[in-house]
C-alpha positions in Angstrom: -37.6 -33.0 -55.7 -40.2 -33.8 -58.7 -40.0 -35.2 -61.9 -41.8 -35.6 -64.9 -41.3 -38.0 -67.5 -40.7 -42.0 -67.2 -36.7 -41.5 -67.3 -37.3 -39.2 -64.3 -39.0 -41.7 -62.5 -36.5 -44.1 -63.1 -33.7 -42.1 -62.2 -35.4 -41.1 -59.0 -36.6 -45.3 -58.2 -32.4 -46.0 -59.2 -31.2 -43.5 -56.6 -34.0 -44.3 -53.6 -32.6 -48.3 -54.3 -29.1 -47.4 -54.1 -29.8 -45.7 -50.9 -31.9 -48.1 -49.2 -28.7 -51.0 -50.0 -26.5 -48.6 -49.1 -28.1 -48.5 -45.4 -28.5 -51.9 -45.7 -25.2 -53.0 -46.8 -22.1 -53.5 -43.9 -19.1 -51.4 -43.8 -16.5 -50.7 -41.0 -17.9 -48.1 -38.8 -17.3 -48.7 -34.5 -20.4 -50.0 -32.2 -20.6 -49.5 -28.5 -19.2 -51.7 -26.2 -21.6 -52.1 -23.9 -25.6 -52.2 -23.7 -27.5 -49.5 -21.6 -29.0 -50.5 -18.6 -32.1 -48.7 -18.3 -35.5 -50.8 -18.9 -38.2 -50.3 -20.9 -41.4 -51.4 -19.1 -44.6 -52.3 -19.6 -47.4 -52.1 -17.1 -50.8 -53.1 -16.6 -52.4 -49.5 -17.6 -50.6 -49.0 -20.8 -52.2 -48.9 -23.9 -49.2 -49.4 -26.5 -49.2 -47.6 -30.0 -46.8 -48.8 -32.5 -46.2 -46.3 -35.4 -44.4 -48.0 -38.7 -43.4 -46.0 -41.5 -43.4 -49.4 -44.0 -45.0 -52.6 -43.3 -41.8 -54.6 -41.9 -40.5 -51.7 -39.4 -43.1 -52.5 -36.8 -41.7 -55.7 -36.0 -37.8 -54.9 -36.5 -38.1 -52.3 -34.1 -41.2 -53.5 -31.9 -41.6 -57.6 -32.3 -40.5 -58.0 -29.2 -42.9 -55.2 -27.2 -45.9 -56.3 -29.4 -45.4 -59.8 -27.8 -45.1 -58.6 -24.3 -47.9 -56.6 -24.8 -50.4 -59.0 -26.4 -49.4 -61.6 -23.4 -50.0 -59.0 -20.6 -53.7 -58.0 -22.4 -52.7 -54.7 -23.3 -54.5 -52.9 -26.3 -52.0 -52.3 -29.0 -52.3 -50.8 -32.4 -50.4 -50.3 -34.9 -50.5 -47.6 -37.7 -48.3 -47.5 -41.0 -47.8 -44.1 -42.7 -47.1 -46.0 -46.0 -47.6 -48.8 -47.6 -44.1 -49.7 -48.6 -44.8 -49.6 -52.4 -41.6 -47.7 -53.7 -38.8 -50.5 -52.7 -38.2 -51.1 -56.8 -35.5 -53.4 -55.8 -37.7 -56.0 -53.6 -40.5 -55.7 -56.3 -37.7 -56.9 -59.0 -36.6 -59.9 -56.9 -40.5 -60.7 -55.8 -42.4 -60.2 -59.1 -38.5 -61.1 -61.5 -39.2 -57.7 -63.4 -39.5 -54.3 -62.9 -42.9 -52.9 -61.6 -42.8 -49.5 -63.0 -46.9 -49.0 -63.2 -49.2 -47.0 -61.3 -51.4 -50.0 -61.4 -48.1 -52.7 -60.8 -46.7 -50.0 -57.7 -50.2 -49.8 -56.0 -50.3 -53.9 -56.5 -47.0 -53.9 -54.5 -48.3 -51.8 -52.1 -51.4 -54.0 -51.6 -49.1 -57.3 -51.4 -47.1 -55.3 -48.5 -50.0 -54.4 -46.7 -51.6 -58.1 -46.6 -48.0 -59.3 -45.0 -48.4 -56.6 -42.8 -51.7 -58.4 -41.8 -49.6 -61.9 -41.8 -47.0 -60.8 -39.9 -48.4 -59.1 -37.0 -51.0 -61.6 -36.5 -48.0 -64.1 -35.8 -47.3 -61.3 -33.0 -50.9 -61.9 -31.3 -52.1 -58.8 -33.4 -55.4 -59.1 -35.4 -56.3 -57.1 -38.1 -58.7 -55.2 -36.8 -56.2 -53.2 -34.8 -53.9 -52.2 -37.4 -54.3 -48.7 -39.6 -52.9 -47.6 -43.4 -52.3 -44.2 -44.1 -50.8 -44.6 -47.5 -49.3 -41.8 -47.9 -46.1 -42.0 -50.7 -43.3 -44.1 -49.7 -40.2 -41.9 -50.0 -42.1 -38.9 -50.3 -42.9 -38.2 -46.6 -40.2 -36.3 -45.7 -40.7 -34.2 -48.7 -44.1 -33.8 -47.7 -42.9 -32.5 -44.1 -40.4 -30.2 -45.7 -42.6 -27.9 -48.4 -46.3 -29.5 -48.9 -48.3 -27.4 -46.4 -50.7 -24.4 -46.8 -51.2 -23.8 -50.6 -48.1 -25.9 -51.8 -48.4 -28.3 -54.0 -49.5 -31.9 -52.8 -46.4 -34.2 -53.0 -46.6 -36.7 -56.3 -45.5 -40.4 -55.4 -42.4 -41.1 -57.6 -43.2 -44.2 -59.0 -47.3 -44.2 -58.4 -47.3 -40.5 -59.8 -50.4 -40.3 -57.2 -50.8 -37.1 -55.2 -53.2 -38.4 -53.1 -53.7 -41.9 -51.0 -54.9 -44.4 -53.8 -55.7 -47.3 -51.5 -59.3 -48.2 -51.0 -58.6 -49.8 -47.4 -56.5 -46.6 -46.4 -57.9 -44.7 -43.0 -58.7 -42.1 -46.1 -58.7 -42.6 -49.4 -58.2 -39.5 -51.5 -56.2 -37.6 -48.5 -54.0 -34.9 -50.3 -50.6 -36.1 -50.3 -49.6 -32.5 -47.9 -48.6 -32.6 -44.3 -51.7 -31.2 -42.9 -53.1 -34.6 -43.7 -51.1 -36.4 -42.0 -51.2 -34.5 -38.7 -55.1 -35.0 -39.2 -55.1 -38.7 -39.2 -52.1 -39.0 -36.5 -54.4 -36.4 -34.2 -57.6 -38.6 -34.8 -55.6 -41.8 -34.4 -54.1 -40.8 -30.7 -57.2 -38.9 -29.8 -59.3 -41.7 -30.2 -56.8 -44.8 -29.1 -55.3 -42.4 -26.2 -52.0 -44.6 -25.8 -49.7 -44.4 -22.8 -46.5 -45.5 -24.8 -46.2 -44.1 -28.4 -43.3 -46.1 -29.8 -42.0 -44.2 -33.1 -38.7 -44.2 -36.0 -36.2 -42.6 -34.9 -34.9 -38.7 -35.9 -31.5 -40.3 -36.6 -32.5 -43.0 -38.8 -31.2 -42.6 -42.3 -34.2 -43.5 -43.8 -36.3 -39.9 -45.1 -39.7 -41.7 -44.1 -38.4 -42.9 -40.8 -37.4 -39.5 -40.1 -40.6 -37.3 -41.4 -42.5 -39.9 -39.3 -40.7 -39.4 -36.2 -41.7 -35.2 -37.3 -44.8 -35.1 -37.9 -45.6 -37.6 -34.4 -43.7 -34.8 -32.2 -45.9 -31.6 -34.0 -48.9 -34.1 -32.8 -48.1 -34.9 -29.5 -47.0 -30.9 -29.1 -50.6 -30.0 -30.6 -52.2 -32.8 -27.8 -49.9 -31.8 -24.7 -53.0 -30.2 -22.7 -55.0 -33.7 -23.3 -52.3 -36.2 -22.6 -48.7 -36.6 -22.4 -47.8 -40.6 -23.8 -44.2 -41.3 -23.4 -42.3 -42.0 -26.4 -39.9 -44.6 -28.0 -38.0 -43.9 -30.7 -36.4 -47.1 -33.0 -33.4 -47.5 -34.7 -34.0 -49.7 -38.4 -31.7 -48.0 -40.9 -28.0 -46.2 -39.7 -25.1 -46.9 -41.5 -23.5 -50.2 -41.3 -25.9 -51.0 -38.3 -26.8 -53.5 -37.0 -24.0 -56.3 -36.8 -23.0 -58.6 -37.2 -25.4 -59.5 -40.1 -27.8 -62.9 -40.0 -30.1 -64.1 -37.5 -28.0 -64.2 -33.8 -30.9 -64.4 -30.9 -27.7 -64.8 -28.5 -26.4 -62.0 -29.0 -27.3 -58.1 -27.8 -28.2 -55.0 -30.2 -25.6 -52.0 -29.3 -26.4 -48.8 -30.3 -24.4 -47.2 -33.3 -20.9 -46.2 -31.5 -21.7 -41.7 -31.3 -25.4 -42.7 -31.2 -24.9 -44.3 -27.6 -23.3 -41.1 -26.1 -25.8 -39.1 -27.1 -29.0 -40.3 -26.4 -30.5 -42.4 -23.1 -31.0 -45.8 -24.7 -33.2 -48.2 -23.1 -33.2 -51.8 -24.2 -36.6 -54.3 -23.9 -34.9 -57.8 -23.2 -35.8 -60.6 -25.6 -36.1 -64.3 -24.4 -35.0 -66.9 -27.0 -38.7 -68.0 -27.5 -39.6 -64.4 -28.3 -36.6 -63.9 -31.1 -37.6 -66.9 -32.8 -41.2 -65.4 -33.2 -40.0 -62.0 -34.2 -38.1 -64.2 -36.7 -41.5 -65.7 -37.8 -43.3 -62.5 -38.3 -40.5 -60.7 -40.0 -40.4 -63.5 -42.4 -44.0 -63.0 -43.6 -43.3 -59.7 -45.2 -42.0 -62.0 -47.8 -40.9 -59.3 -50.4 -38.4 -57.8 -47.8 -37.3 -60.6 -46.3 -36.3 -62.7 -49.4 -34.4 -59.6 -50.5 -32.3 -58.2 -47.5 -33.0 -61.7 -45.3 -29.4 -61.0 -43.3 -30.3 -57.5 -42.2 -33.9 -58.2 -41.4 -32.8 -61.4 -39.4 -30.0 -59.4 -37.9 -33.3 -57.5 -35.4 -33.6 -60.7 -34.0 -31.6 -60.4 -30.9 -31.8 -60.4 -27.0 -32.9 -56.8 -26.8 -34.8 -54.1 -29.1 -33.6 -50.8 -28.2 -35.3 -47.3 -27.8 -34.1 -43.8 -27.0 -34.7 -40.2 -27.7 -32.3 -36.9 -28.0 -33.4 -34.5 -25.1 -35.3 -31.1 -26.3 -32.4 -28.7 -26.4 -33.3 -25.8 -24.0 -31.9 -22.3 -25.0 -32.7 -19.5 -22.8 -30.8 -16.0 -22.5 -28.3 -17.1 -19.9 -27.4 -20.9 -21.6 -24.3 -21.2 -23.4 -24.3 -22.4 -26.9 -25.5 -26.5 -27.0 -23.8 -28.3 -29.5 -24.1 -32.0 -30.9 -21.5 -34.3 -31.9 -23.2 -35.8 -35.3 -20.0 -37.6 -36.7 -22.7 -40.0 -38.8 -20.0 -40.9 -41.2 -19.0 -43.2 -38.2 -14.9 -41.5 -38.4 -12.9 -39.2 -36.5 -15.0 -36.8 -34.4 -12.6 -33.9 -35.2 -13.6 -31.1 -37.4 -11.4 -32.0 -41.0 -10.1 -35.5 -39.7 -11.5 -38.1 -42.1 -9.9 -41.2 -42.7 -9.9 -43.0 -45.8 -12.9 -40.5 -47.1 -12.1 -38.8 -50.6 -13.3 -34.6 -50.4 -16.2 -34.6 -52.1 -18.3 -37.0 -49.5 -18.7 -34.0 -47.1 -20.2 -34.7 -43.5 -21.3 -33.0 -40.5 -19.1 -33.4 -38.3 -20.7 -30.9 -35.1 -23.5 -28.8 -35.1 -24.2 -25.9 -32.8 -26.9 -24.0 -31.2 -27.5 -20.8 -29.5 -29.6 -17.7 -29.0 -28.5 -14.0 -28.8 -30.6 -10.7 -29.2 -33.7 -12.6 -30.5 -31.9 -14.3 -33.3 -31.4 -18.1 -33.3 -27.8 -18.8 -34.3 -26.7 -22.3 -35.6 -23.5 -23.1 -36.8 -21.9 -26.1 -38.6 -18.5 -27.9 -38.6 -18.2 -30.2 -41.7 -15.6 -32.6 -42.5 -14.5 -30.4 -45.9 -15.6 -26.9 -47.1 -18.7 -27.2 -49.3 -17.5 -28.2 -52.9 -18.8 -27.3 -56.5 -20.7 -30.5 -56.8 -21.8 -30.6 -53.2 -24.6 -28.6 -51.3 -25.8 -28.7 -47.5 -29.1 -28.1 -46.3 -30.1 -26.6 -42.8 -34.0 -26.7 -42.2 -35.6 -24.3 -39.6 -39.6 -24.9 -38.3 -40.7 -23.0 -35.8 -43.8 -24.1 -33.7 -46.4 -22.6 -31.3 -49.3 -24.1 -29.6 -51.4 -21.1 -30.6 -51.3 -21.0 -34.0 -51.8 -24.2 -36.4 -48.4 -25.5 -37.6 -49.2 -25.3 -41.2 -48.9 -21.5 -40.7 -45.8 -21.5 -39.0 -42.6 -20.6 -41.0 -40.8 -23.6 -42.4 -37.3 -22.5 -43.7 -35.0 -24.7 -45.8 -31.6 -22.9 -46.3 -29.8 -23.7 -49.4 -25.9 -23.9 -49.0 -23.7 -24.1 -52.2 -20.0 -23.9 -52.7 -20.3 -20.0 -53.2 -24.4 -19.0 -53.1 -27.3 -19.9 -50.8 -31.2 -19.9 -50.8 -33.5 -19.9 -48.5 -37.2 -21.1 -49.3 -40.2 -21.0 -46.8 -41.7 -24.2 -48.0 -41.8 -24.2 -51.3 -41.5 -20.8 -52.1 -38.2 -18.5 -52.4 -37.6 -15.7 -50.0 -35.7 -12.8 -49.5 -32.6 -13.5 -47.6 -31.7 -9.9 -46.1 -32.1 -10.7 -42.7 -30.7 -13.9 -42.7 -26.6 -14.0 -41.9 -24.4 -16.5 -43.2 -20.7 -16.7 -42.7 -18.2 -19.1 -43.8 -14.9 -19.5 -42.4 -13.4 -23.1 -44.4 -15.0 -25.6 -42.6 -17.6 -23.5 -40.2 -20.6 -21.8 -41.4 -22.5 -20.2 -39.1 -26.4 -19.6 -39.5 -28.1 -16.2 -37.7 -32.1 -16.4 -38.2 -34.1 -13.3 -36.4 -36.6 -15.5 -34.1 -39.5 -13.5 -35.7 -38.9 -15.1 -39.3 -39.7 -18.2 -37.7 -42.9 -16.8 -36.1 -41.4 -16.0 -32.5 -41.7 -19.9 -31.7 -41.8 -21.8 -28.7 -40.0 -24.7 -30.1 -37.9 -25.1 -33.1 -37.3 -28.3 -35.1 -34.3 -28.8 -37.0 -32.3 -30.9 -39.5 -29.1 -30.5 -41.4 -27.8 -32.9 -44.3 -25.2 -32.6 -47.2 -25.9 -34.1 -50.8 -24.0 -34.2 -54.1 -26.8 -33.7 -56.6 -30.0 -35.8 -55.5 -27.9 -38.3 -53.6 -26.9 -37.5 -49.7 -23.8 -37.7 -48.0 -24.4 -37.4 -44.6 -27.7 -36.4 -42.4 -27.9 -34.8 -39.0 -31.0 -35.9 -36.8 -34.0 -33.5 -36.4 -33.9 -32.0 -32.6 -36.4 -29.9 -31.0 -35.1 -26.6 -29.8 -37.3 -25.5 -26.4 -37.0 -21.4 -26.9 -39.6 -20.5 -24.9 -37.5 -19.1 -21.9 -35.0 -17.7 -25.0 -36.9 -14.5 -25.4 -39.5 -12.0 -24.0 -42.9 -14.0 -25.0 -44.6 -12.2 -27.6 -48.1 -12.8 -29.7 
């Protein structure tokens, strides 16, 4: 998504604000009725790395874990993907006026940088244990999707920057390109050597949160011969979650309903004193707390929540693997959607399998695609013996009657990709050769109306090393 005029920038900012406010607003949905029994525990040999998309996410997802690690005297490092300089609504509340100039936006980024230092000091983490990368707030998923190799860098929608503009960042001037994020994460992880990594969740509805997860996964795939830290994703943005809003230090934090059955969750218990410290740290993120205090305070509970999707193992003898997305929070049966108009098309089920050196991915939607509603499917190949920047990254855009295929930002012929539709059901067949004969595939899907997202299917990792004979 690129905008060349001030009007376009304002429209982009308005859309992003609407999305964030929607994610933080309460609506009816089903929550899990019970807490997971598994515990996330730290031991005296642990080295704890917390990766946060924006300042405040480290406290929301890991404020209790950080307190425990500090109390045990463990090495703790916190790294921020962005300076959080794009949440225009919070800037209006904080500054009592719009902030649209590049200098003003960077100034708000510096404020959020300082808020993170203050908040993490409350948790016991000193400034020297924090890293700020400075990539574009609300632009990092676009970087992952398309900004690799010879592709142009992403441009910040409000800052208009194409490289890290902050002098106190890890690498000022680093271009807004996917390989630059991988470089920073690799340098950090290789230097710190964590045993446990806490990172944003692949099912999170905020694009920067999904982006940081997949960047981290690729980095750890590259480093898996050197180290294999345990990975604990935390969820922040999910429609109508958590509930109830506000500070409830006596209530548990339970996963959203459908996710409770898809993910092996674990909890980290918090006592009332820890919940109070977590709330005090959240309040140090003043620009955010003044805007949505009940949303932020809702994460100071009796526990924190961590869990990840397992890799999907595909081989020649394995039948298709399906996931029940149902992210709209409605009936799981295809085509049964209560109280939603037809244009709010969601993803109910995603199925994957391999056949004769071909990946077959199927989507079941709540309704057939309409003229104003499209769907995108992402299929990115990974091999340990080839730089990820050089691997194919297919983006299949589906409209009501037509489709296009891109590899990064280049449109490519789709002659070898088979796409068939039967009402709400879509089958996509992609030869594995078009994905670079991968060992793993990262895949996601979404539906949207214009630039407005409607539904997301989480990033999943497919292990296809046994799906075909090994190929160079």
